N, C-alpha and C positions, 0 to 999 in steps of 0.2 A: 217336046216337053216345054211348057211355058214357065218361066221363072217368076214367081210373084215378087213385085218390087218391095223394097223395105218400107214399112210404115214410116211416115215422117216423124222426126223428132221435133217436139215443140218445147223449147226452152222457156219456161214461165217464171219471169222475174217480178219482183215486187213494183218496180216502176219508181219514177222520181220527177220532180219539178225541174230537175237539172237535165237539159238535153244531151248532155254529154253521156249520161247513163244509158240511155238507150243506144247510142252509138256503139259503145263498148260491149253492150250485151249483143248487138248484131255482129260484131266482130268475133265474139266467142263462138256464135253459131257458124259463121263462116269457117273458123278453125276447125270445128268438129266435123263440118261437111268435108273438108279436105282430108281429114284423118279416115273417113269411111266412104270411099267413092260410091256413088249411087244413093247415098243417104241425103234426104232434104232435111235441113235443120232450120227450124223457123223461130224467130223470136216472138214472145207475146208477153203481156204485163197485166198484173193484177189491178193496178190503179196508177194514175197520174201520168203514165206515158202511153202512147199508142204503138202498135194495135193491141186491143184487148183480145182475149183468147178466141171469141167468136169471129171478130174481124180478121184475125190472123189465118184462122181455118178457111174462111170465105175467100180470102185472097189467094191463099195456096191452092185451093181447089179450082180456082179459076184458071190457074196455070196448068194444072195437071191433076185431075180428080182422084180422090182416095176415099176409102170408108173407114179406115181405122188410122190411128196416130198414137204415139206415146208422149205423154207429158212429162218432162223432167222439171221439178220445182228447183229453181236456182236459189235455194235457201240453205243456210248452214245449221240452223237449230229447228227442234220440234216445237216452235212457238206458234202463237195464235195463227199467224199467216199459213204455216205448213199444215196445221191440224183442222183448221175451219175454213179459211178463205180459199185455199187451193182446191180442197175437195168440193166446196161449193161452186166454184167457178168451173171446175170441170164437169160436175153434174148438170149445171146449167148449159154449157156449152154443148154437151152431148144431146140434150133435148132440143136445143135451138138449130143445131146443124146436122143432126143425124149421124154424126161420125162418132164411131165407138172409140172412146179415149181411155187408154190405159195408163194409170198413174205410177210413175217410177218413184224410187227413193229420193229423198233431199240429198243434196251434196254432203251434209254431214261435217264432222270435224275429225275424220280419221287421218291416218298417215300421209295420204295424198295431200290434204290441206296443210298439214304441218310442214312437210317438205316445201310446198309452195310458198308458205310464210318465210321459212329460213331462207329461201332463194330471194325473196322480195326484200327481206332485211340486208341481205349481202349486197344486192344491187343499189341499195340506198346508203351503203358505206357504213352501217350501223356496226361497231365493233362488237366483238364477242363479249368483252368485259362490261359493256354499257348495259344499263336497264332498258327494258323495252315495254312500252304500253301496248298491249294487245287490244286494239280499239275496235269495239263491236257496237252495233246499233243499241241492243238492250231490248229486254222483253218484260212484259208484265208477269210472265211466268218464271217463277224462281228456278224451276228446273233447267229452263233454257240458259238462263245467266249462269247457273251453276256449271253447265256444260262448258261455257266459255271459260270460266275459272279453271276447270279441269285441264282444258287445252293449254292454258297459260303454265299450269303446274308441269305438265308433260314437257313442254318446250324448255322451261327452267331447268329441268333435270338433265338437259343434253347441251347447256352452254354455261359460260362462266357467270354472266350476269343475270339477274333475276328477270322474269317476265310477269308483269302485273297486268290483269285484265281491268279494263275500264269502259264505261259505257257512254253512248252519246244521247240517249233519252231516258229510259228508266233503267234502274238496276244500280248496284253499289258495288265499288265505288264509281263515281263519275269519272271520265276522262280528265277533268280539271283537276280532281282530287289526286289522281295518280301524278299528274305533272307537278302538282305542288308538293307531293311526297318526295319526288326526285330532287326538286329544289331544296327542300328543307334537309335532305340527307347529303346534300352535295354531290349527287350523282349525275353524271351525263345520261341522258335517256334518248331513245328514238322511239318513233311511233310506226307500228305496223298495223294497218287496218285489215280486219276481217271483213272485207267488202269485195264484192265482184267487180264493181263499177264505181266511178267517181260520183260525187253528189254533194248536197249542201252541207250534210253532216260531216262529211270529210273536210270540206272547206273550212268548216268552224273549227276543228281540232288543229288544222294546218296553221290557222291564224295563231292559235295559242301556243303552238309548238314553236312557232317562229320567235315569239317573245323570249324564249329561253335558249333559243339556238339549237333546238332539237330537230334532227333529220326526220322527214316523213316518207315513209315507203309508198310506192304506188299500189293501188288496188290490184287484186290478183288477175283479173281479167282473163285472157287467153291461157295463162298458165294452168288454168283448171279445165281446159278443153277436154283433155284425156279422161278427167273424172266425170265430166257430163257424158261423155260417150260410154264409159263404163256403166253409169246408171241406166243409160237407154239399153245397152246390151243385156244387163241383168233382167230388166223388165221384158225385153224381147224374148229372152230364154225361157221365161215362165208364162209367156202368153199362150193362151188356148190355140 
């Protein structure tokens, strides 16, 4: 009996002008592959970084051909990228490559993400009584920003210090406003990014945090490898 190989996992990230971001996404995919022997885990990007989805599929097929793959969007919220950009990219890639692509769920902001954030804060030596800026990119969709605020509320309920959501692009309050609030209230504050990889937005808040002596935790990176694999396996279980 021939055992059919597992369809590759393609981790589809937004992309960044910062080359460090693509390196970390590649590390996440490497970590996922180690967790599931026989699984090929391939990085791809919507914009700004290479390879795009079609190029990633073509390069992977050159090494070992396949006719199906599962795309895991490396995104936290149901914002425009998750609901429009990703389905569009997947649909176009199917037409261009002839590979049947199944779309898995986004990473989301469930318990797995919250645990990773807590561990990230601990590694940055952010004390339990200090406030935390939960730093997210931000979205033009109010529901996506509201989900980040809800995550901050859930985290606040299980620690001594408050957790305040703040955003780097659109959304209220801005990260700068949250840092100003901490200063006005005389609170120590640490910054924990809801980011998978480093980038220019994270550099920006790091500079602001340094001015008030605030610690900044590292992006989540490979700590979410198990969650990426979980989303893949969920999609695989429902594949026809």
